[in-house]
Biopython code that builds the backbone (N, CA, C, O; Angstrom):
import numpy as np
from Bio.PDB.StructureBuilder import StructureBuilder

atoms = [
    (1, "MET", "N", (0.454, 3.303, 58.761)),
    (1, "MET", "CA", (-0.831, 3.169, 57.593)),
    (1, "MET", "C", (-0.285, 4.085, 56.508)),
    (1, "MET", "O", (0.376, 3.713, 55.538)),
    (2, "ILE", "N", (-0.463, 4.694, 56.648)),
    (2, "ILE", "CA", (0.500, 5.881, 55.228)),
    (2, "ILE", "C", (1.438, 5.600, 54.342)),
    (2, "ILE", "O", (1.331, 5.741, 53.124)),
    (3, "GLU", "N", (2.296, 5.229, 54.886)),
    (3, "GLU", "CA", (3.225, 4.219, 54.274)),
    (3, "GLU", "C", (2.685, 3.077, 53.446)),
    (3, "GLU", "O", (3.222, 2.716, 52.399)),
    (4, "LYS", "N", (1.206, 2.323, 54.145)),
    (4, "LYS", "CA", (0.863, 1.385, 53.287)),
    (4, "LYS", "C", (0.281, 1.948, 52.266)),
    (4, "LYS", "O", (0.368, 1.442, 51.147)),
    (5, "LEU", "N", (-0.302, 2.916, 52.462)),
    (5, "LEU", "CA", (-1.200, 3.647, 51.388)),
    (5, "LEU", "C", (-0.198, 4.292, 49.881)),
    (5, "LEU", "O", (-0.712, 4.493, 48.781)),
    (6, "LYS", "N", (1.301, 4.523, 50.212)),
    (6, "LYS", "CA", (1.829, 5.301, 49.717)),
    (6, "LYS", "C", (2.569, 3.926, 48.927)),
    (6, "LYS", "O", (3.364, 4.112, 48.005)),
    (7, "GLY", "N", (2.313, 2.941, 49.265)),
    (7, "GLY", "CA", (2.924, 1.490, 48.584)),
    (7, "GLY", "C", (1.844, 1.363, 47.613)),
    (7, "GLY", "O", (2.065, 1.131, 46.425)),
    (8, "TYR", "N", (0.125, 1.584, 48.337)),
    (8, "TYR", "CA", (-0.358, 0.970, 47.181)),
    (8, "TYR", "C", (-0.633, 1.777, 45.968)),
    (8, "TYR", "O", (-1.227, 1.434, 44.946)),
    (9, "VAL", "N", (0.136, 3.388, 46.396)),
    (9, "VAL", "CA", (-0.245, 4.344, 44.953)),
    (9, "VAL", "C", (0.441, 4.053, 44.548)),
    (9, "VAL", "O", (0.070, 3.757, 43.412)),
    (10, "PHE", "N", (1.524, 3.849, 44.669)),
    (10, "PHE", "CA", (2.980, 3.722, 43.767)),
    (10, "PHE", "C", (2.756, 2.335, 43.009)),
    (10, "PHE", "O", (2.720, 2.408, 41.781)),
    (11, "LYS", "N", (2.635, 1.359, 43.467)),
    (11, "LYS", "CA", (1.860, -0.012, 42.745)),
    (11, "LYS", "C", (0.596, 0.536, 41.434)),
    (11, "LYS", "O", (0.357, 0.150, 40.290)),
    (12, "ALA", "N", (0.111, 1.434, 42.189)),
    (12, "ALA", "CA", (-1.151, 1.659, 40.924)),
    (12, "ALA", "C", (-0.790, 2.215, 40.149)),
    (12, "ALA", "O", (-1.130, 1.943, 38.997)),
    (13, "ILE", "N", (0.311, 3.550, 40.510)),
    (13, "ILE", "CA", (0.984, 4.591, 39.465)),
    (13, "ILE", "C", (1.832, 3.572, 38.590)),
    (13, "ILE", "O", (1.762, 3.920, 37.411)),
    (14, "LEU", "N", (2.547, 2.526, 38.745)),
    (14, "LEU", "CA", (3.337, 1.292, 38.180)),
    (14, "LEU", "C", (2.630, 0.657, 37.229)),
    (14, "LEU", "O", (2.958, 0.429, 36.065)),
    (15, "LEU", "N", (1.695, 0.400, 37.767)),
    (15, "LEU", "CA", (0.442, -0.262, 36.715)),
    (15, "LEU", "C", (0.369, 0.178, 35.359)),
    (15, "LEU", "O", (0.620, -0.277, 34.244)),
    (16, "VAL", "N", (-0.278, 1.737, 36.109)),
    (16, "VAL", "CA", (-1.104, 2.517, 35.343)),
    (16, "VAL", "C", (0.220, 2.494, 33.615)),
    (16, "VAL", "O", (0.051, 2.406, 32.399)),
    (17, "PHE", "N", (1.523, 2.644, 34.633)),
    (17, "PHE", "CA", (2.460, 2.928, 33.664)),
    (17, "PHE", "C", (2.818, 1.559, 32.671)),
    (17, "PHE", "O", (2.936, 1.614, 31.447)),
    (18, "LYS", "N", (2.941, 0.482, 33.405)),
    (18, "LYS", "CA", (2.619, -0.745, 32.337)),
    (18, "LYS", "C", (1.930, -0.494, 31.498)),
    (18, "LYS", "O", (2.356, -0.712, 30.364)),
    (19, "VAL", "N", (1.107, -0.153, 31.593)),
    (19, "VAL", "CA", (-0.580, -0.660, 30.340)),
    (19, "VAL", "C", (-0.217, 0.337, 29.666)),
    (19, "VAL", "O", (0.309, 0.022, 28.599)),
    (20, "ALA", "N", (-0.303, 1.621, 29.904)),
    (20, "ALA", "CA", (0.255, 2.582, 28.781)),
    (20, "ALA", "C", (1.476, 2.087, 28.004)),
    (20, "ALA", "O", (0.925, 1.805, 26.939)),
    (21, "LEU", "N", (2.734, 1.802, 27.833)),
    (21, "LEU", "CA", (3.891, 1.581, 27.888)),
    (21, "LEU", "C", (3.443, 0.098, 26.946)),
    (21, "LEU", "O", (3.978, -0.117, 25.858)),
    (22, "ALA", "N", (2.614, -0.658, 27.419)),
    (22, "ALA", "CA", (2.170, -1.966, 26.349)),
    (22, "ALA", "C", (1.145, -1.857, 25.546)),
    (22, "ALA", "O", (0.932, -2.798, 24.782)),
    (23, "LEU", "N", (0.242, -0.665, 25.520)),
    (23, "LEU", "CA", (-0.424, 0.143, 24.652)),
    (23, "LEU", "C", (0.185, 0.511, 23.293)),
    (23, "LEU", "O", (-0.055, 0.348, 22.097)),
    (24, "VAL", "N", (1.152, 1.129, 24.136)),
    (24, "VAL", "CA", (2.388, 2.378, 23.059)),
    (24, "VAL", "C", (2.764, 1.012, 22.093)),
    (24, "VAL", "O", (2.484, 0.885, 20.901)),
    (25, "LEU", "N", (3.343, 0.217, 22.797)),
    (25, "LEU", "CA", (4.218, -1.112, 21.934)),
    (25, "LEU", "C", (3.348, -1.641, 20.752)),
    (25, "LEU", "O", (3.683, -1.878, 19.591)),
    (26, "VAL", "N", (2.136, -1.762, 21.371)),
    (26, "VAL", "CA", (1.126, -2.818, 20.397)),
    (26, "VAL", "C", (0.380, -1.849, 19.255)),
    (26, "VAL", "O", (-0.155, -2.303, 18.244)),
    (27, "VAL", "N", (0.470, 0.163, 19.748)),
    (27, "VAL", "CA", (0.208, 0.562, 18.743)),
    (27, "VAL", "C", (1.498, 0.669, 17.566)),
    (27, "VAL", "O", (1.189, 0.796, 16.382)),
    (28, "ILE", "N", (2.796, 0.615, 17.934)),
    (28, "ILE", "CA", (3.673, 0.769, 17.064)),
    (28, "ILE", "C", (3.841, -0.345, 16.599)),
    (28, "ILE", "O", (4.299, -0.343, 15.456)),
    (29, "MET", "N", (3.540, -1.831, 17.287)),
    (29, "MET", "CA", (3.850, -2.947, 16.110)),
    (29, "MET", "C", (2.771, -2.651, 14.807)),
    (29, "MET", "O", (3.250, -2.853, 13.691)),
    (30, "PHE", "N", (1.977, -2.393, 14.845)),
    (30, "PHE", "CA", (0.496, -2.280, 13.999)),
    (30, "PHE", "C", (0.707, -1.571, 13.149)),
    (30, "PHE", "O", (0.336, -1.756, 11.990)),
    (31, "ALA", "N", (1.513, -0.365, 13.661)),
    (31, "ALA", "CA", (1.598, 0.563, 12.640)),
    (31, "ALA", "C", (2.799, 0.052, 11.764)),
    (31, "ALA", "O", (2.879, 0.191, 10.543)),
    (32, "GLY", "N", (3.970, -0.729, 12.797)),
    (32, "GLY", "CA", (5.033, -1.241, 11.643)),
    (32, "GLY", "C", (4.830, -1.958, 10.428)),
    (32, "GLY", "O", (5.507, -1.824, 9.409)),
    (33, "LEU", "N", (3.220, -3.239, 10.695)),
    (33, "LEU", "CA", (2.980, -3.833, 10.222)),
    (33, "LEU", "C", (2.551, -3.234, 8.961)),
    (33, "LEU", "O", (3.083, -3.309, 7.853)),
    (34, "ALA", "N", (1.396, -2.573, 9.364)),
    (34, "ALA", "CA", (0.986, -1.607, 8.252)),
    (34, "ALA", "C", (2.087, -0.943, 7.161)),
    (34, "ALA", "O", (1.911, -0.960, 5.943)),
    (35, "PHE", "N", (3.114, -0.425, 7.753)),
    (35, "PHE", "CA", (3.662, 0.601, 6.848)),
    (35, "PHE", "C", (4.774, -0.381, 5.856)),
    (35, "PHE", "O", (5.263, -0.011, 4.788)),
    (36, "GLY", "N", (5.020, -1.785, 6.573)),
    (36, "GLY", "CA", (5.819, -2.752, 5.997)),
    (36, "GLY", "C", (4.861, -3.262, 4.783)),
    (36, "GLY", "O", (5.301, -3.341, 3.636)),
    (37, "LEU", "N", (3.592, -3.585, 5.098)),
    (37, "LEU", "CA", (2.555, -4.175, 3.892)),
    (37, "LEU", "C", (2.463, -3.165, 2.864)),
    (37, "LEU", "O", (2.417, -3.183, 1.634)),
    (38, "ASP", "N", (2.457, -2.704, 3.329)),
    (38, "ASP", "CA", (2.023, -0.973, 2.393)),
    (38, "ASP", "C", (3.440, -1.327, 1.388)),
    (38, "ASP", "O", (3.287, -1.555, 0.188)),
    (39, "ARG", "N", (4.777, -1.340, 2.019)),
    (39, "ARG", "CA", (5.796, -1.094, 0.921)),
    (39, "ARG", "C", (5.949, -2.207, 0.186)),
    (39, "ARG", "O", (6.260, -2.115, -1.001)),
    (40, "TYR", "N", (5.712, -3.647, 0.910)),
    (40, "TYR", "CA", (5.621, -5.000, 0.142)),
    (40, "TYR", "C", (4.519, -4.713, -1.388)),
    (40, "TYR", "O", (4.868, -4.775, -2.567)),
    (41, "TYR", "N", (3.540, -4.490, -0.985)),
    (41, "TYR", "CA", (2.099, -4.422, -2.170)),
    (41, "TYR", "C", (2.814, -3.322, -2.678)),
    (41, "TYR", "O", (2.911, -3.542, -3.885)),
    (42, "ARG", "N", (3.518, -1.964, -2.337)),
    (42, "ARG", "CA", (3.681, -1.178, -3.662)),
    (42, "ARG", "C", (4.747, -1.347, -4.410)),
    (42, "ARG", "O", (4.733, -0.948, -5.575)),
    (43, "SER", "N", (6.044, -2.073, -3.780)),
    (43, "SER", "CA", (7.356, -2.093, -4.639)),
    (43, "SER", "C", (7.310, -2.629, -6.072)),
    (43, "SER", "O", (8.046, -2.227, -6.973)),
    (44, "PRO", "N", (6.114, -3.838, -6.226)),
    (44, "PRO", "CA", (6.444, -4.808, -7.322)),
    (44, "PRO", "C", (5.918, -3.636, -8.536)),
    (44, "PRO", "O", (6.337, -3.499, -9.685)),
    (45, "LEU", "N", (5.036, -3.005, -7.933)),
    (45, "LEU", "CA", (3.896, -1.998, -9.492)),
    (45, "LEU", "C", (4.599, -1.268, -9.239)),
    (45, "LEU", "O", (5.129, -0.927, -10.296)),
    (46, "GLN", "N", (5.042, -0.692, -8.373)),
    (46, "GLN", "CA", (5.700, 0.333, -8.767)),
    (46, "GLN", "C", (7.135, 0.663, -9.844)),
    (46, "GLN", "O", (7.389, 1.623, -10.572)),
    (47, "ARG", "N", (7.907, -0.650, -9.536)),
    (47, "ARG", "CA", (8.772, -1.037, -10.696)),
    (47, "ARG", "C", (8.339, -0.953, -11.510)),
    (47, "ARG", "O", (8.439, 0.027, -12.248)),
    (48, "PHE", "N", (7.385, -2.378, -11.814)),
    (48, "PHE", "CA", (6.927, -2.264, -13.203)),
    (48, "PHE", "C", (6.357, -1.050, -13.735)),
    (48, "PHE", "O", (6.589, -0.870, -14.930)),
    (49, "CYS", "N", (5.558, -0.030, -13.052)),
    (49, "CYS", "CA", (5.118, 1.316, -13.811)),
    (49, "CYS", "C", (6.147, 1.990, -14.518)),
    (49, "CYS", "O", (6.117, 2.413, -15.673)),
    (50, "SER", "N", (7.225, 2.044, -13.530)),
    (50, "SER", "CA", (8.377, 2.889, -13.865)),
    (50, "SER", "C", (8.846, 1.884, -15.081)),
    (50, "SER", "O", (9.255, 2.612, -15.985)),
    (51, "GLN", "N", (8.940, 0.641, -15.426)),
    (51, "GLN", "CA", (9.448, 0.019, -16.274)),
    (51, "GLN", "C", (8.350, 0.464, -17.753)),
    (51, "GLN", "O", (8.437, 0.523, -18.980)),
    (52, "VAL", "N", (8.044, 0.537, -17.420)),
    (52, "VAL", "CA", (6.555, 0.734, -18.768)),
    (52, "VAL", "C", (6.916, 2.169, -19.652)),
    (52, "VAL", "O", (6.893, 3.312, -19.197)),
    (53, "GLU", "N", (7.156, 1.876, -20.644)),
    (53, "GLU", "CA", (8.393, 2.462, -21.957)),
    (53, "GLU", "C", (6.944, 3.366, -22.447)),
    (53, "GLU", "O", (5.900, 2.816, -22.795)),
    (54, "ILE", "N", (7.162, 4.896, -22.383)),
    (54, "ILE", "CA", (6.372, 5.827, -22.941)),
    (54, "ILE", "C", (6.508, 5.843, -25.022)),
    (54, "ILE", "O", (7.398, 5.484, -25.793)),
    (55, "ASN", "N", (5.428, 6.318, -25.177)),
    (55, "ASN", "CA", (5.376, 5.848, -26.639)),
    (55, "ASN", "C", (5.519, 5.105, -27.527)),
    (55, "ASN", "O", (5.863, 5.334, -28.686)),
    (56, "LYS", "N", (5.067, 3.462, -26.655)),
    (56, "LYS", "CA", (5.423, 1.965, -27.147)),
    (56, "LYS", "C", (3.947, 1.971, -27.425)),
    (56, "LYS", "O", (3.303, 3.016, -27.516)),
    (57, "PRO", "N", (3.449, 0.804, -27.554)),
    (57, "PRO", "CA", (2.364, 0.109, -27.910)),
    (57, "PRO", "C", (1.806, -0.532, -26.337)),
    (57, "PRO", "O", (2.405, -1.357, -25.648)),
    (58, "VAL", "N", (0.614, 0.064, -26.062)),
    (58, "VAL", "CA", (0.243, -0.284, -24.546)),
    (58, "VAL", "C", (-0.247, -1.682, -24.641)),
    (58, "VAL", "O", (-1.001, -2.132, -23.778)),
    (59, "SER", "N", (0.166, -2.411, -25.689)),
    (59, "SER", "CA", (-0.250, -4.060, -25.448)),
    (59, "SER", "C", (0.865, -4.810, -24.848)),
    (59, "SER", "O", (0.740, -5.823, -24.160)),
    (60, "ASP", "N", (2.290, -4.052, -25.260)),
    (60, "ASP", "CA", (3.098, -4.529, -24.611)),
    (60, "ASP", "C", (3.506, -4.364, -23.110)),
    (60, "ASP", "O", (4.270, -5.021, -22.404)),
    (61, "GLY", "N", (2.591, -3.055, -22.818)),
    (61, "GLY", "CA", (2.644, -2.975, -21.308)),
    (61, "GLY", "C", (1.501, -3.987, -20.644)),
    (61, "GLY", "O", (1.610, -4.624, -19.596)),
    (62, "ILE", "N", (0.749, -3.959, -21.258)),
    (62, "ILE", "CA", (-0.502, -5.036, -21.031)),
    (62, "ILE", "C", (0.174, -6.548, -20.586)),
    (62, "ILE", "O", (0.131, -6.886, -19.403)),
    (63, "ALA", "N", (0.605, -7.153, -21.295)),
    (63, "ALA", "CA", (1.447, -8.794, -21.948)),
    (63, "ALA", "C", (2.378, -8.861, -20.468)),
    (63, "ALA", "O", (2.479, -9.852, -19.745)),
    (64, "GLN", "N", (3.151, -7.229, -20.203)),
    (64, "GLN", "CA", (4.303, -7.772, -18.981)),
    (64, "GLN", "C", (3.915, -7.432, -17.918)),
    (64, "GLN", "O", (4.670, -7.256, -16.962)),
    (65, "ALA", "N", (2.417, -7.245, -17.878)),
    (65, "ALA", "CA", (1.663, -6.837, -16.203)),
    (65, "ALA", "C", (1.192, -8.099, -16.568)),
    (65, "ALA", "O", (1.523, -8.509, -15.455)),
    (66, "GLU", "N", (0.549, -9.473, -17.299)),
    (66, "GLU", "CA", (0.070, -9.960, -17.302)),
    (66, "GLU", "C", (1.181, -11.626, -17.178)),
    (66, "GLU", "O", (0.915, -12.827, -17.148)),
    (67, "GLN", "N", (2.042, -11.069, -17.150)),
    (67, "GLN", "CA", (3.141, -12.083, -16.955)),
    (67, "GLN", "C", (3.401, -12.040, -15.249)),
    (67, "GLN", "O", (3.572, -13.038, -14.550)),
    (68, "HIS", "N", (3.384, -10.607, -14.771)),
    (68, "HIS", "CA", (3.364, -10.355, -13.457)),
    (68, "HIS", "C", (2.170, -11.113, -12.442)),
    (68, "HIS", "O", (2.281, -11.583, -11.310)),
    (69, "ALA", "N", (1.250, -11.036, -13.163)),
    (69, "ALA", "CA", (-0.032, -11.526, -12.520)),
    (69, "ALA", "C", (-0.769, -10.468, -11.661)),
    (69, "ALA", "O", (-1.389, -10.411, -10.599)),
    (70, "PHE", "N", (-0.219, -9.329, -13.089)),
    (70, "PHE", "CA", (-1.496, -7.995, -12.018)),
    (70, "PHE", "C", (-2.632, -8.363, -12.888)),
    (70, "PHE", "O", (-2.789, -9.249, -13.728)),
    (71, "LEU", "N", (-3.521, -7.227, -12.339)),
    (71, "LEU", "CA", (-4.972, -7.010, -12.588)),
    (71, "LEU", "C", (-4.891, -6.476, -13.429)),
    (71, "LEU", "O", (-4.010, -5.635, -13.247)),
    (72, "VAL", "N", (-5.558, -6.354, -14.990)),
    (72, "VAL", "CA", (-5.426, -5.583, -15.497)),
    (72, "VAL", "C", (-6.575, -5.092, -16.027)),
    (72, "VAL", "O", (-7.302, -6.034, -16.344)),
    (73, "PHE", "N", (-7.195, -3.752, -16.330)),
    (73, "PHE", "CA", (-8.414, -3.157, -16.231)),
    (73, "PHE", "C", (-8.188, -2.394, -17.381)),
    (73, "PHE", "O", (-7.638, -1.322, -17.126)),
    (74, "ASP", "N", (-8.460, -2.615, -18.703)),
    (74, "ASP", "CA", (-8.624, -1.939, -19.931)),
    (74, "ASP", "C", (-9.884, -0.712, -20.076)),
    (74, "ASP", "O", (-11.105, -0.853, -20.003)),
    (75, "GLN", "N", (-9.389, 0.027, -20.214)),
    (75, "GLN", "CA", (-10.369, 0.971, -20.260)),
    (75, "GLN", "C", (-10.485, 2.368, -21.074)),
    (75, "GLN", "O", (-11.038, 3.460, -20.949)),
    (76, "ARG", "N", (-9.439, 1.529, -22.195)),
    (76, "ARG", "CA", (-8.945, 2.553, -23.328)),
    (76, "ARG", "C", (-10.353, 3.142, -23.714)),
    (76, "ARG", "O", (-10.663, 4.316, -23.514)),
    (77, "ASP", "N", (-11.324, 2.019, -24.398)),
    (77, "ASP", "CA", (-12.772, 2.845, -25.443)),
    (77, "ASP", "C", (-13.693, 3.743, -24.193)),
    (77, "ASP", "O", (-14.489, 4.535, -24.699)),
    (78, "LYS", "N", (-13.692, 3.735, -23.563)),
    (78, "LYS", "CA", (-14.353, 4.627, -22.073)),
    (78, "LYS", "C", (-13.586, 6.037, -21.882)),
    (78, "LYS", "O", (-14.027, 7.106, -22.302)),
    (79, "HIS", "N", (-12.166, 5.847, -21.068)),
    (79, "HIS", "CA", (-11.442, 6.795, -20.635)),
    (79, "HIS", "C", (-10.013, 6.730, -21.292)),
    (79, "HIS", "O", (-9.022, 7.369, -20.938)),
    (80, "GLY", "N", (-10.092, 6.031, -22.089)),
    (80, "GLY", "CA", (-8.174, 6.294, -22.452)),
    (80, "GLY", "C", (-7.626, 5.614, -21.257)),
    (80, "GLY", "O", (-6.630, 6.066, -20.692)),
    (81, "LYS", "N", (-8.199, 4.606, -20.869)),
    (81, "LYS", "CA", (-6.436, 4.350, -19.991)),
    (81, "LYS", "C", (-6.464, 3.111, -19.655)),
    (81, "LYS", "O", (-7.173, 2.380, -20.347)),
    (82, "VAL", "N", (-5.751, 2.541, -18.567)),
    (82, "VAL", "CA", (-5.563, 1.118, -18.821)),
    (82, "VAL", "C", (-4.720, 0.887, -17.000)),
    (82, "VAL", "O", (-3.566, 1.063, -16.609)),
    (83, "GLY", "N", (-5.796, 0.501, -16.414)),
    (83, "GLY", "CA", (-5.196, 0.252, -15.292)),
    (83, "GLY", "C", (-4.799, -0.633, -14.845)),
    (83, "GLY", "O", (-5.598, -1.565, -14.928)),
    (84, "ILE", "N", (-3.282, -1.038, -14.031)),
    (84, "ILE", "CA", (-2.916, -1.949, -13.650)),
    (84, "ILE", "C", (-3.012, -2.131, -12.117)),
    (84, "ILE", "O", (-2.530, -1.205, -11.464)),
    (85, "LEU", "N", (-3.623, -3.303, -11.338)),
    (85, "LEU", "CA", (-3.601, -3.281, -10.424)),
    (85, "LEU", "C", (-2.710, -4.875, -9.578)),
    (85, "LEU", "O", (-2.500, -6.038, -9.923)),
    (86, "ASN", "N", (-2.420, -4.017, -8.349)),
    (86, "ASN", "CA", (-1.108, -5.505, -7.661)),
    (86, "ASN", "C", (-1.787, -6.182, -7.095)),
    (86, "ASN", "O", (-1.428, -7.332, -7.351)),
    (87, "HIS", "N", (-2.750, -6.186, -6.320)),
    (87, "HIS", "CA", (-3.335, -7.378, -6.529)),
    (87, "HIS", "C", (-5.191, -7.559, -5.806)),
    (87, "HIS", "O", (-5.740, -6.491, -5.536)),
    (88, "GLN", "N", (-5.992, -8.856, -5.554)),
    (88, "GLN", "CA", (-7.352, -8.040, -5.493)),
    (88, "GLN", "C", (-7.519, -7.783, -4.074)),
    (88, "GLN", "O", (-8.453, -6.994, -3.932)),
    (89, "PRO", "N", (-6.854, -8.217, -2.648)),
    (89, "PRO", "CA", (-7.481, -7.930, -1.789)),
    (89, "PRO", "C", (-8.004, -6.390, -1.238)),
    (89, "PRO", "O", (-7.890, -5.598, -2.174)),
    (90, "PHE", "N", (-8.423, -5.871, -0.282)),
    (90, "PHE", "CA", (-9.248, -4.920, -0.216)),
    (90, "PHE", "C", (-8.057, -3.114, 0.436)),
    (90, "PHE", "O", (-8.215, -1.914, 0.215)),
    (91, "TYR", "N", (-7.194, -3.762, 1.091)),
    (91, "TYR", "CA", (-6.384, -3.015, 1.520)),
    (91, "TYR", "C", (-5.371, -3.259, 0.503)),
    (91, "TYR", "O", (-5.225, -4.128, -0.357)),
    (92, "PHE", "N", (-4.501, -1.890, 0.981)),
    (92, "PHE", "CA", (-2.903, -2.102, 0.163)),
    (92, "PHE", "C", (-2.946, -2.282, -1.133)),
    (92, "PHE", "O", (-2.126, -3.093, -1.562)),
    (93, "ARG", "N", (-3.861, -1.628, -2.131)),
    (93, "ARG", "CA", (-4.038, -1.887, -3.260)),
    (93, "ARG", "C", (-3.117, -0.497, -4.099)),
    (93, "ARG", "O", (-3.007, 0.516, -3.407)),
    (94, "TYR", "N", (-2.574, -0.457, -5.320)),
    (94, "TYR", "CA", (-1.920, 0.010, -5.505)),
    (94, "TYR", "C", (-2.650, 0.058, -7.385)),
    (94, "TYR", "O", (-3.250, -0.907, -7.858)),
    (95, "GLU", "N", (-2.498, 0.865, -7.866)),
    (95, "GLU", "CA", (-2.557, 1.016, -9.370)),
    (95, "GLU", "C", (-1.423, 1.630, -10.244)),
    (95, "GLU", "O", (-0.586, 2.405, -9.783)),
    (96, "CYS", "N", (-1.464, 1.210, -11.576)),
    (96, "CYS", "CA", (0.331, 1.860, -12.492)),
    (96, "CYS", "C", (-1.363, 2.697, -13.600)),
    (96, "CYS", "O", (-2.145, 2.188, -14.403)),
    (97, "ALA", "N", (-1.250, 3.855, -13.129)),
    (97, "ALA", "CA", (-2.825, 4.404, -14.757)),
    (97, "ALA", "C", (-2.086, 4.979, -15.918)),
    (97, "ALA", "O", (-1.490, 6.028, -16.162)),
    (98, "ILE", "N", (-2.332, 4.006, -16.457)),
    (98, "ILE", "CA", (-1.814, 3.969, -17.881)),
    (98, "ILE", "C", (-2.229, 4.721, -18.725)),
    (98, "ILE", "O", (-3.104, 4.089, -19.316)),
    (99, "THR", "N", (-2.121, 5.867, -19.226)),
    (99, "THR", "CA", (-3.019, 6.705, -20.045)),
    (99, "THR", "C", (-2.415, 6.869, -22.024)),
    (99, "THR", "O", (-1.327, 7.245, -22.461)),
    (100, "VAL", "N", (-3.197, 6.578, -22.491)),
    (100, "VAL", "CA", (-3.232, 5.929, -24.014)),
    (100, "VAL", "C", (-4.142, 7.003, -24.382)),
    (100, "VAL", "O", (-5.170, 7.497, -23.920)),
    (101, "VAL", "N", (-2.919, 7.289, -26.002)),
    (101, "VAL", "CA", (-3.768, 7.686, -26.860)),
    (101, "VAL", "C", (-3.413, 7.486, -28.117)),
    (101, "VAL", "O", (-2.326, 7.735, -28.640)),
    (102, "ASP", "N", (-4.546, 6.940, -28.674)),
    (102, "ASP", "CA", (-4.024, 5.494, -30.448)),
    (102, "ASP", "C", (-3.274, 4.382, -29.781)),
    (102, "ASP", "O", (-2.212, 3.976, -30.254)),
    (103, "ASP", "N", (-3.661, 4.014, -28.981)),
    (103, "ASP", "CA", (-3.075, 2.261, -28.537)),
    (103, "ASP", "C", (-1.525, 3.134, -28.172)),
    (103, "ASP", "O", (-0.557, 2.391, -28.332)),
    (104, "VAL", "N", (-1.329, 3.904, -27.927)),
    (104, "VAL", "CA", (0.250, 4.496, -27.613)),
    (104, "VAL", "C", (0.227, 4.642, -25.765)),
    (104, "VAL", "O", (-0.791, 5.119, -25.265)),
    (105, "VAL", "N", (1.042, 4.337, -25.117)),
    (105, "VAL", "CA", (1.466, 5.034, -23.986)),
    (105, "VAL", "C", (1.102, 6.479, -23.774)),
    (105, "VAL", "O", (0.043, 6.757, -24.337)),
    (106, "THR", "N", (1.476, 7.149, -23.345)),
    (106, "THR", "CA", (1.404, 8.387, -23.155)),
    (106, "THR", "C", (1.788, 9.077, -21.656)),
    (106, "THR", "O", (2.502, 10.040, -21.374)),
    (107, "GLN", "N", (0.963, 8.116, -20.793)),
    (107, "GLN", "CA", (1.786, 8.711, -19.644)),
    (107, "GLN", "C", (1.686, 7.503, -18.601)),
    (107, "GLN", "O", (0.963, 6.573, -18.961)),
    (108, "THR", "N", (2.377, 7.378, -17.233)),
    (108, "THR", "CA", (2.116, 6.901, -16.367)),
    (108, "THR", "C", (2.518, 6.952, -15.214)),
    (108, "THR", "O", (3.660, 7.364, -15.007)),
    (109, "LYS", "N", (1.394, 6.405, -13.776)),
    (109, "LYS", "CA", (0.868, 7.053, -13.151)),
    (109, "LYS", "C", (0.906, 6.574, -11.545)),
    (109, "LYS", "O", (-0.223, 6.120, -11.357)),
    (110, "MET", "N", (1.580, 6.471, -10.438)),
    (110, "MET", "CA", (1.317, 5.417, -9.267)),
    (110, "MET", "C", (-0.046, 6.181, -8.547)),
    (110, "MET", "O", (-0.122, 7.359, -8.198)),
    (111, "LEU", "N", (-1.075, 5.132, -8.446)),
    (111, "LEU", "CA", (-1.931, 5.528, -7.600)),
    (111, "LEU", "C", (-2.209, 5.020, -6.343)),
    (111, "LEU", "O", (-1.585, 3.987, -6.097)),
    (112, "VAL", "N", (-3.126, 5.512, -5.255)),
    (112, "VAL", "CA", (-3.780, 4.370, -4.526)),
    (112, "VAL", "C", (-5.262, 3.985, -4.850)),
    (112, "VAL", "O", (-6.206, 4.756, -5.018)),
    (113, "ALA", "N", (-5.253, 2.775, -4.895)),
    (113, "ALA", "CA", (-6.692, 2.039, -5.409)),
    (113, "ALA", "C", (-7.204, 1.804, -4.267)),
    (113, "ALA", "O", (-8.137, 1.001, -4.274)),
    (114, "ASP", "N", (-6.908, 2.229, -3.309)),
    (114, "ASP", "CA", (-8.320, 2.304, -1.514)),
    (114, "ASP", "C", (-8.552, 3.386, -1.452)),
    (114, "ASP", "O", (-9.307, 3.806, -0.575)),
]
sb = StructureBuilder()
sb.init_structure("model")
sb.init_model(0)
sb.init_chain("A")
sb.init_seg("    ")
for serial, (resi, resn, name, xyz) in enumerate(atoms, 1):
    if name == "N":
        sb.init_residue(resn, " ", resi, " ")
    sb.init_atom(name, np.array(xyz, "f"), 0.0, 1.0, " ", f" {name:<3s}", serial, name[0])
structure = sb.get_structure()
């Protein structure tokens, strides 16, 4: 009788361990997916943002952004900035914030848009 009970306890512990391991693997899989999507969406805009030249007309950067099909938010009149976003979905959005003075690029900076 005690041997049978030990067998059931061992099987129960083994089952709990398998379920816990499966949950850990699922969490790791989703974390890896989120990390991969983050890199996938950030890289093109990061490359674009590093190629925007300082002391050049902002219209050059806007034209380049439109060629890459990035979203352009021109806020030069109100805030002296132009925001370039990588895409429209709600998650994994990034912004290349371009600071503009007299229609000339003075600074670029990558920001998280979410």
